[in-house]
A tleap script that builds the chain and sets N, CA, C and O, in Angstrom:
source leaprc.protein.ff14SB
mol = sequence {
  NMET ASN ASN ARG TYR TRP VAL TYR LEU LEU
  ALA SER ALA PRO ARG GLY TYR LEU TYR VAL
  GLY VAL THR ASN ASN LEU PRO ARG ARG CYS
  TYR GLU HIE ARG GLU LYS ILE ILE GLN GLY
  HIE THR ALA LYS TYR ASN ILE THR GLN LEU
  VAL TYR TYR GLN GLU PHE THR GLU ILE THR
  GLU ALA ILE ARG ARG GLU LYS GLN LEU LYS
  ARG TYR SER ARG GLN LEU LYS PHE GLN ILE
  VAL GLU GLU HIE ASN PRO SER TRP LYS ASP
  LEU SER LYS THR LEU GLN ALA CLEU
}
set mol.1.N position { -3.093 -41.553 -12.375 }
set mol.1.CA position { -2.601 -40.241 -12.741 }
set mol.1.C position { -1.706 -39.701 -11.617 }
set mol.1.O position { -1.996 -39.889 -10.435 }
set mol.2.N position { -0.637 -39.041 -11.996 }
set mol.2.CA position { 0.328 -38.550 -11.020 }
set mol.2.C position { 0.165 -37.040 -10.834 }
set mol.2.O position { 0.937 -36.263 -11.396 }
set mol.3.N position { -0.825 -36.621 -10.058 }
set mol.3.CA position { -1.064 -35.199 -9.811 }
set mol.3.C position { -0.121 -34.681 -8.750 }
set mol.3.O position { 0.170 -35.358 -7.765 }
set mol.4.N position { 0.354 -33.455 -8.972 }
set mol.4.CA position { 1.245 -32.807 -8.013 }
set mol.4.C position { 0.782 -31.366 -7.834 }
set mol.4.O position { 0.457 -30.669 -8.796 }
set mol.5.N position { 0.763 -30.947 -6.583 }
set mol.5.CA position { 0.342 -29.590 -6.234 }
set mol.5.C position { 1.334 -29.048 -5.214 }
set mol.5.O position { 1.915 -29.800 -4.432 }
set mol.6.N position { 1.517 -27.742 -5.236 }
set mol.6.CA position { 2.453 -27.115 -4.312 }
set mol.6.C position { 1.812 -25.940 -3.604 }
set mol.6.O position { 1.100 -25.139 -4.209 }
set mol.7.N position { 2.078 -25.854 -2.314 }
set mol.7.CA position { 1.795 -24.656 -1.541 }
set mol.7.C position { 3.133 -23.955 -1.428 }
set mol.7.O position { 4.147 -24.589 -1.138 }
set mol.8.N position { 3.142 -22.650 -1.653 }
set mol.8.CA position { 4.416 -21.949 -1.694 }
set mol.8.C position { 4.332 -20.617 -0.974 }
set mol.8.O position { 3.260 -20.032 -0.822 }
set mol.9.N position { 5.479 -20.163 -0.540 }
set mol.9.CA position { 5.618 -18.884 0.138 }
set mol.9.C position { 6.645 -18.057 -0.633 }
set mol.9.O position { 7.776 -18.494 -0.845 }
set mol.10.N position { 6.243 -16.873 -1.044 }
set mol.10.CA position { 7.142 -15.930 -1.699 }
set mol.10.C position { 7.449 -14.798 -0.740 }
set mol.10.O position { 6.650 -14.487 0.144 }
set mol.11.N position { 8.613 -14.182 -0.917 }
set mol.11.CA position { 9.007 -13.042 -0.089 }
set mol.11.C position { 9.616 -11.965 -0.975 }
set mol.11.O position { 10.177 -12.250 -2.033 }
set mol.12.N position { 9.493 -10.727 -0.523 }
set mol.12.CA position { 10.126 -9.616 -1.236 }
set mol.12.C position { 11.601 -9.519 -0.851 }
set mol.12.O position { 12.422 -9.056 -1.644 }
set mol.13.N position { 11.933 -9.947 0.342 }
set mol.13.CA position { 13.286 -9.935 0.899 }
set mol.13.C position { 13.217 -10.743 2.196 }
set mol.13.O position { 12.119 -11.041 2.666 }
set mol.14.N position { 14.353 -11.103 2.784 }
set mol.14.CA position { 14.283 -11.788 4.082 }
set mol.14.C position { 13.456 -10.975 5.083 }
set mol.14.O position { 13.715 -9.795 5.319 }
set mol.15.N position { 12.465 -11.635 5.655 }
set mol.15.CA position { 11.551 -11.031 6.626 }
set mol.15.C position { 10.819 -9.811 6.069 }
set mol.15.O position { 10.457 -8.894 6.805 }
set mol.16.N position { 10.611 -9.822 4.746 }
set mol.16.CA position { 9.889 -8.736 4.076 }
set mol.16.C position { 8.420 -9.088 3.874 }
set mol.16.O position { 7.830 -9.831 4.658 }
set mol.17.N position { 7.842 -8.539 2.805 }
set mol.17.CA position { 6.459 -8.861 2.462 }
set mol.17.C position { 6.373 -10.324 2.074 }
set mol.17.O position { 7.315 -10.882 1.512 }
set mol.18.N position { 5.224 -10.955 2.379 }
set mol.18.CA position { 5.021 -12.377 2.109 }
set mol.18.C position { 3.770 -12.606 1.281 }
set mol.18.O position { 2.848 -11.790 1.270 }
set mol.19.N position { 3.760 -13.742 0.585 }
set mol.19.CA position { 2.593 -14.178 -0.176 }
set mol.19.C position { 2.525 -15.692 -0.080 }
set mol.19.O position { 3.541 -16.372 -0.227 }
set mol.20.N position { 1.334 -16.222 0.165 }
set mol.20.CA position { 1.107 -17.666 0.219 }
set mol.20.C position { 0.182 -18.031 -0.936 }
set mol.20.O position { -0.842 -17.382 -1.147 }
set mol.21.N position { 0.548 -19.074 -1.683 }
set mol.21.CA position { -0.285 -19.502 -2.799 }
set mol.21.C position { -0.264 -20.999 -2.977 }
set mol.21.O position { 0.466 -21.714 -2.290 }
set mol.22.N position { -1.084 -21.471 -3.921 }
set mol.22.CA position { -1.144 -22.889 -4.273 }
set mol.22.C position { -1.189 -22.983 -5.794 }
set mol.22.O position { -1.785 -22.134 -6.457 }
set mol.23.N position { -0.554 -24.024 -6.346 }
set mol.23.CA position { -0.495 -24.180 -7.797 }
set mol.23.C position { -0.271 -25.637 -8.168 }
set mol.23.O position { 0.136 -26.448 -7.336 }
set mol.24.N position { -0.544 -25.958 -9.433 }
set mol.24.CA position { -0.218 -27.291 -9.943 }
set mol.24.C position { 1.020 -27.252 -10.837 }
set mol.24.O position { 1.421 -28.276 -11.390 }
set mol.25.N position { 1.628 -26.063 -10.980 }
set mol.25.CA position { 2.835 -25.917 -11.789 }
set mol.25.C position { 3.704 -24.836 -11.146 }
set mol.25.O position { 3.591 -23.657 -11.482 }
set mol.26.N position { 4.553 -25.241 -10.238 }
set mol.26.CA position { 5.330 -24.285 -9.454 }
set mol.26.C position { 6.332 -23.487 -10.293 }
set mol.26.O position { 6.436 -22.277 -10.095 }
set mol.27.N position { 7.071 -24.099 -11.216 }
set mol.27.CA position { 7.991 -23.285 -12.021 }
set mol.27.C position { 7.259 -22.198 -12.822 }
set mol.27.O position { 7.706 -21.052 -12.869 }
set mol.28.N position { 6.139 -22.562 -13.446 }
set mol.28.CA position { 5.376 -21.583 -14.218 }
set mol.28.C position { 4.855 -20.457 -13.335 }
set mol.28.O position { 4.920 -19.284 -13.704 }
set mol.29.N position { 4.341 -20.820 -12.171 }
set mol.29.CA position { 3.765 -19.813 -11.269 }
set mol.29.C position { 4.846 -18.864 -10.746 }
set mol.29.O position { 4.609 -17.662 -10.633 }
set mol.30.N position { 6.011 -19.385 -10.430 }
set mol.30.CA position { 7.121 -18.519 -9.992 }
set mol.30.C position { 7.506 -17.557 -11.110 }
set mol.30.O position { 7.764 -16.379 -10.861 }
set mol.31.N position { 7.543 -18.056 -12.333 }
set mol.31.CA position { 7.848 -17.205 -13.488 }
set mol.31.C position { 6.812 -16.083 -13.604 }
set mol.31.O position { 7.172 -14.927 -13.829 }
set mol.32.N position { 5.544 -16.416 -13.451 }
set mol.32.CA position { 4.479 -15.407 -13.546 }
set mol.32.C position { 4.635 -14.337 -12.476 }
set mol.32.O position { 4.437 -13.153 -12.749 }
set mol.33.N position { 4.983 -14.739 -11.276 }
set mol.33.CA position { 5.208 -13.759 -10.196 }
set mol.33.C position { 6.447 -12.911 -10.498 }
set mol.33.O position { 6.407 -11.687 -10.377 }
set mol.34.N position { 7.529 -13.551 -10.884 }
set mol.34.CA position { 8.786 -12.847 -11.128 }
set mol.34.C position { 8.658 -11.825 -12.261 }
set mol.34.O position { 9.209 -10.728 -12.180 }
set mol.35.N position { 7.930 -12.193 -13.312 }
set mol.35.CA position { 7.763 -11.319 -14.480 }
set mol.35.C position { 6.563 -10.373 -14.339 }
set mol.35.O position { 6.280 -9.570 -15.229 }
set mol.36.N position { 5.871 -10.484 -13.210 }
set mol.36.CA position { 4.711 -9.620 -12.918 }
set mol.36.C position { 3.653 -9.708 -14.017 }
set mol.36.O position { 3.072 -8.700 -14.418 }
set mol.37.N position { 3.416 -10.924 -14.494 }
set mol.37.CA position { 2.435 -11.167 -15.545 }
set mol.37.C position { 1.028 -10.902 -15.031 }
set mol.37.O position { 0.180 -10.392 -15.764 }
set mol.38.N position { 0.782 -11.243 -13.787 }
set mol.38.CA position { -0.518 -10.999 -13.172 }
set mol.38.C position { -0.358 -9.857 -12.178 }
set mol.38.O position { 0.380 -9.971 -11.200 }
set mol.39.N position { -1.046 -8.772 -12.434 }
set mol.39.CA position { -0.958 -7.608 -11.553 }
set mol.39.C position { -1.679 -7.907 -10.241 }
set mol.39.O position { -2.692 -8.606 -10.224 }
set mol.40.N position { -1.160 -7.384 -9.169 }
set mol.40.CA position { -1.764 -7.602 -7.860 }
set mol.40.C position { -0.744 -7.385 -6.765 }
set mol.40.O position { 0.241 -6.667 -6.939 }
set mol.41.N position { -1.000 -8.022 -5.631 }
set mol.41.CA position { -0.186 -7.865 -4.429 }
set mol.41.C position { 1.294 -8.160 -4.684 }
set mol.41.O position { 2.160 -7.379 -4.291 }
set mol.42.N position { 1.583 -9.289 -5.343 }
set mol.42.CA position { 2.985 -9.664 -5.540 }
set mol.42.C position { 3.699 -8.702 -6.483 }
set mol.42.O position { 4.868 -8.380 -6.267 }
set mol.43.N position { 3.022 -8.247 -7.511 }
set mol.43.CA position { 3.635 -7.288 -8.445 }
set mol.43.C position { 3.842 -5.943 -7.757 }
set mol.43.O position { 4.898 -5.327 -7.900 }
set mol.44.N position { 2.848 -5.489 -7.019 }
set mol.44.CA position { 2.914 -4.183 -6.363 }
set mol.44.C position { 4.065 -4.100 -5.365 }
set mol.44.O position { 4.750 -3.080 -5.289 }
set mol.45.N position { 4.278 -5.166 -4.604 }
set mol.45.CA position { 5.288 -5.161 -3.547 }
set mol.45.C position { 6.558 -5.944 -3.918 }
set mol.45.O position { 7.392 -6.217 -3.054 }
set mol.46.N position { 6.705 -6.303 -5.197 }
set mol.46.CA position { 7.882 -7.006 -5.694 }
set mol.46.C position { 8.174 -8.287 -4.903 }
set mol.46.O position { 9.309 -8.539 -4.498 }
set mol.47.N position { 7.143 -9.073 -4.697 }
set mol.47.CA position { 7.249 -10.331 -3.952 }
set mol.47.C position { 7.515 -11.438 -4.976 }
set mol.47.O position { 6.581 -11.993 -5.554 }
set mol.48.N position { 8.778 -11.750 -5.192 }
set mol.48.CA position { 9.149 -12.643 -6.289 }
set mol.48.C position { 10.048 -13.804 -5.885 }
set mol.48.O position { 10.296 -14.689 -6.705 }
set mol.49.N position { 10.539 -13.833 -4.668 }
set mol.49.CA position { 11.489 -14.869 -4.258 }
set mol.49.C position { 10.775 -16.046 -3.603 }
set mol.49.O position { 10.108 -15.893 -2.579 }
set mol.50.N position { 10.923 -17.210 -4.203 }
set mol.50.CA position { 10.359 -18.431 -3.631 }
set mol.50.C position { 11.226 -18.849 -2.452 }
set mol.50.O position { 12.393 -19.196 -2.633 }
set mol.51.N position { 10.667 -18.820 -1.250 }
set mol.51.CA position { 11.462 -19.132 -0.059 }
set mol.51.C position { 11.026 -20.414 0.654 }
set mol.51.O position { 11.725 -20.902 1.541 }
set mol.52.N position { 9.868 -20.955 0.262 }
set mol.52.CA position { 9.383 -22.189 0.886 }
set mol.52.C position { 8.350 -22.810 -0.040 }
set mol.52.O position { 7.557 -22.099 -0.658 }
set mol.53.N position { 8.358 -24.146 -0.138 }
set mol.53.CA position { 7.273 -24.839 -0.835 }
set mol.53.C position { 7.106 -26.231 -0.264 }
set mol.53.O position { 8.022 -26.802 0.327 }
set mol.54.N position { 5.909 -26.758 -0.458 }
set mol.54.CA position { 5.552 -28.071 0.068 }
set mol.54.C position { 4.708 -28.764 -0.992 }
set mol.54.O position { 3.778 -28.163 -1.530 }
set mol.55.N position { 5.017 -30.007 -1.296 }
set mol.55.CA position { 4.326 -30.754 -2.348 }
set mol.55.C position { 3.215 -31.628 -1.776 }
set mol.55.O position { 3.327 -32.160 -0.672 }
set mol.56.N position { 2.129 -31.765 -2.560 }
set mol.56.CA position { 0.983 -32.598 -2.208 }
set mol.56.C position { 0.527 -33.369 -3.443 }
set mol.56.O position { 0.776 -32.947 -4.572 }
set mol.57.N position { -0.138 -34.495 -3.223 }
set mol.57.CA position { -0.712 -35.248 -4.341 }
set mol.57.C position { -2.218 -35.032 -4.448 }
set mol.57.O position { -2.826 -35.402 -5.453 }
set mol.58.N position { -2.819 -34.442 -3.431 }
set mol.58.CA position { -4.257 -34.163 -3.441 }
set mol.58.C position { -4.474 -32.658 -3.348 }
set mol.58.O position { -3.937 -32.009 -2.450 }
set mol.59.N position { -5.254 -32.100 -4.265 }
set mol.59.CA position { -5.499 -30.664 -4.271 }
set mol.59.C position { -6.211 -30.221 -2.996 }
set mol.59.O position { -5.966 -29.118 -2.507 }
set mol.60.N position { -7.074 -31.050 -2.460 }
set mol.60.CA position { -7.789 -30.671 -1.236 }
set mol.60.C position { -6.824 -30.476 -0.071 }
set mol.60.O position { -7.002 -29.574 0.747 }
set mol.61.N position { -5.804 -31.325 0.000 }
set mol.61.CA position { -4.801 -31.196 1.063 }
set mol.61.C position { -3.958 -29.940 0.857 }
set mol.61.O position { -3.627 -29.242 1.816 }
set mol.62.N position { -3.616 -29.660 -0.386 }
set mol.62.CA position { -2.828 -28.461 -0.686 }
set mol.62.C position { -3.615 -27.200 -0.319 }
set mol.62.O position { -3.058 -26.275 0.272 }
set mol.63.N position { -4.873 -27.160 -0.657 }
set mol.63.CA position { -5.701 -25.992 -0.338 }
set mol.63.C position { -5.868 -25.850 1.172 }
set mol.63.O position { -5.844 -24.740 1.703 }
set mol.64.N position { -6.037 -26.974 1.859 }
set mol.64.CA position { -6.150 -26.937 3.323 }
set mol.64.C position { -4.882 -26.342 3.939 }
set mol.64.O position { -4.955 -25.510 4.844 }
set mol.65.N position { -3.719 -26.774 3.442 }
set mol.65.CA position { -2.451 -26.250 3.961 }
set mol.65.C position { -2.272 -24.766 3.622 }
set mol.65.O position { -1.781 -23.992 4.444 }
set mol.66.N position { -2.669 -24.376 2.412 }
set mol.66.CA position { -2.587 -22.966 2.032 }
set mol.66.C position { -3.407 -22.108 2.992 }
set mol.66.O position { -2.930 -21.081 3.475 }
set mol.67.N position { -4.633 -22.528 3.264 }
set mol.67.CA position { -5.493 -21.767 4.178 }
set mol.67.C position { -4.901 -21.715 5.579 }
set mol.67.O position { -4.983 -20.692 6.260 }
set mol.68.N position { -4.305 -22.821 6.004 }
set mol.68.CA position { -3.660 -22.867 7.320 }
set mol.68.C position { -2.517 -21.855 7.384 }
set mol.68.O position { -2.428 -21.080 8.336 }
set mol.69.N position { -1.642 -21.858 6.374 }
set mol.69.CA position { -0.517 -20.920 6.353 }
set mol.69.C position { -0.988 -19.474 6.314 }
set mol.69.O position { -0.390 -18.606 6.949 }
set mol.70.N position { -2.054 -19.213 5.574 }
set mol.70.CA position { -2.560 -17.841 5.481 }
set mol.70.C position { -3.058 -17.339 6.837 }
set mol.70.O position { -3.018 -16.139 7.108 }
set mol.71.N position { -3.520 -18.244 7.680 }
set mol.71.CA position { -3.998 -17.848 9.015 }
set mol.71.C position { -2.846 -17.609 9.993 }
set mol.71.O position { -3.027 -16.935 11.007 }
set mol.72.N position { -1.679 -18.149 9.702 }
set mol.72.CA position { -0.538 -17.997 10.597 }
set mol.72.C position { -0.084 -16.543 10.673 }
set mol.72.O position { -0.245 -15.776 9.723 }
set mol.73.N position { 0.478 -16.185 11.803 }
set mol.73.CA position { 1.061 -14.849 11.962 }
set mol.73.C position { 2.304 -14.734 11.089 }
set mol.73.O position { 2.875 -15.737 10.663 }
set mol.74.N position { 2.711 -13.501 10.832 }
set mol.74.CA position { 3.947 -13.278 10.068 }
set mol.74.C position { 5.119 -13.972 10.755 }
set mol.74.O position { 5.951 -14.599 10.099 }
set mol.75.N position { 5.176 -13.855 12.067 }
set mol.75.CA position { 6.281 -14.442 12.834 }
set mol.75.C position { 6.342 -15.952 12.635 }
set mol.75.O position { 7.428 -16.507 12.468 }
set mol.76.N position { 5.201 -16.621 12.650 }
set mol.76.CA position { 5.178 -18.070 12.460 }
set mol.76.C position { 5.587 -18.427 11.032 }
set mol.76.O position { 6.287 -19.418 10.825 }
set mol.77.N position { 5.166 -17.642 10.050 }
set mol.77.CA position { 5.602 -17.871 8.666 }
set mol.77.C position { 7.109 -17.703 8.560 }
set mol.77.O position { 7.772 -18.488 7.882 }
set mol.78.N position { 7.659 -16.689 9.219 }
set mol.78.CA position { 9.109 -16.494 9.229 }
set mol.78.C position { 9.807 -17.729 9.804 }
set mol.78.O position { 10.825 -18.174 9.274 }
set mol.79.N position { 9.262 -18.275 10.882 }
set mol.79.CA position { 9.857 -19.453 11.513 }
set mol.79.C position { 9.862 -20.644 10.563 }
set mol.79.O position { 10.844 -21.381 10.487 }
set mol.80.N position { 8.759 -20.830 9.837 }
set mol.80.CA position { 8.668 -21.948 8.889 }
set mol.80.C position { 9.734 -21.806 7.811 }
set mol.80.O position { 10.434 -22.768 7.494 }
set mol.81.N position { 9.856 -20.611 7.252 }
set mol.81.CA position { 10.878 -20.382 6.224 }
set mol.81.C position { 12.258 -20.645 6.807 }
set mol.81.O position { 13.061 -21.350 6.196 }
set mol.82.N position { 12.541 -20.097 7.959 }
set mol.82.CA position { 13.878 -20.207 8.540 }
set mol.82.C position { 14.232 -21.628 8.963 }
set mol.82.O position { 15.412 -21.971 9.030 }
set mol.83.N position { 13.225 -22.468 9.251 }
set mol.83.CA position { 13.485 -23.891 9.528 }
set mol.83.C position { 13.980 -24.606 8.285 }
set mol.83.O position { 14.875 -25.446 8.365 }
set mol.84.N position { 13.399 -24.275 7.127 }
set mol.84.CA position { 13.686 -24.976 5.880 }
set mol.84.C position { 14.680 -24.243 4.981 }
set mol.84.O position { 15.343 -24.862 4.149 }
set mol.85.N position { 14.780 -22.943 5.148 }
set mol.85.CA position { 15.602 -22.116 4.263 }
set mol.85.C position { 16.185 -20.955 5.079 }
set mol.85.O position { 15.797 -19.804 4.881 }
set mol.86.N position { 17.114 -21.252 5.993 }
set mol.86.CA position { 17.608 -20.233 6.923 }
set mol.86.C position { 18.236 -19.013 6.256 }
set mol.86.O position { 18.235 -17.929 6.839 }
set mol.87.N position { 18.766 -19.165 5.057 }
set mol.87.CA position { 19.393 -18.024 4.382 }
set mol.87.C position { 18.409 -17.254 3.493 }
set mol.87.O position { 18.785 -16.275 2.848 }
set mol.88.N position { 17.165 -17.697 3.462 }
set mol.88.CA position { 16.129 -17.045 2.653 }
set mol.88.C position { 16.535 -16.966 1.181 }
set mol.88.O position { 16.209 -15.992 0.502 }
set mol.89.N position { 17.247 -17.985 0.680 }
set mol.89.CA position { 17.641 -17.938 -0.724 }
set mol.89.C position { 16.433 -18.232 -1.613 }
set mol.89.O position { 15.481 -18.890 -1.195 }
set mol.90.N position { 16.492 -17.731 -2.844 }
set mol.90.CA position { 15.409 -17.922 -3.803 }
set mol.90.C position { 15.488 -19.358 -4.342 }
set mol.90.O position { 16.424 -19.707 -5.062 }
set mol.91.N position { 14.512 -20.171 -3.990 }
set mol.91.CA position { 14.507 -21.579 -4.357 }
set mol.91.C position { 14.017 -21.822 -5.785 }
set mol.91.O position { 14.102 -22.946 -6.281 }
set mol.92.N position { 13.512 -20.795 -6.444 }
set mol.92.CA position { 12.964 -20.981 -7.791 }
set mol.92.C position { 14.041 -21.455 -8.773 }
set mol.92.O position { 13.724 -22.063 -9.796 }
set mol.93.N position { 15.286 -21.184 -8.469 }
set mol.93.CA position { 16.375 -21.592 -9.351 }
set mol.93.C position { 16.604 -23.106 -9.320 }
set mol.93.O position { 17.323 -23.639 -10.165 }
set mol.94.N position { 16.009 -23.787 -8.372 }
set mol.94.CA position { 16.173 -25.237 -8.246 }
set mol.94.C position { 14.976 -26.006 -8.773 }
set mol.94.O position { 14.894 -27.217 -8.570 }
set mol.95.N position { 14.046 -25.343 -9.441 }
set mol.95.CA position { 12.781 -25.979 -9.813 }
set mol.95.C position { 12.788 -26.728 -11.133 }
set mol.95.O position { 11.781 -27.359 -11.453 }
set mol.96.N position { 13.831 -26.701 -11.905 }
set mol.96.CA position { 13.835 -27.366 -13.202 }
set mol.96.C position { 13.514 -28.859 -13.096 }
set mol.96.O position { 12.974 -29.451 -14.030 }
set mol.97.N position { 13.846 -29.455 -11.964 }
set mol.97.CA position { 13.627 -30.896 -11.785 }
set mol.97.C position { 12.180 -31.245 -11.455 }
set mol.97.O position { 11.822 -32.422 -11.478 }
set mol.98.N position { 11.342 -30.267 -11.149 }
set mol.98.CA position { 9.943 -30.557 -10.773 }
set mol.98.C position { 9.096 -30.887 -11.979 }
set mol.98.O position { 7.902 -31.154 -11.840 }
savepdb mol mol.pdb
quit
């Protein structure tokens, strides 16, 4: 079986509010955040831009990475995004291929 899981970072704007999550369907989850289907932190603060994601084949590894990122300071999360996505562009538009 070809399982795929993603740890992702959403932002409200460059260096704005952040959210770290894990999912087995990244395009669907981004859609849910963008459309505010699930009320909560991301809906309240308009955190809808996918700025970083990382793929895993084992859910345990994805969850471990999610917990690690959640423990990081805001500054370290900013550094991770800026290493991979210096312009903070919304990567959700590139997800059709996943």
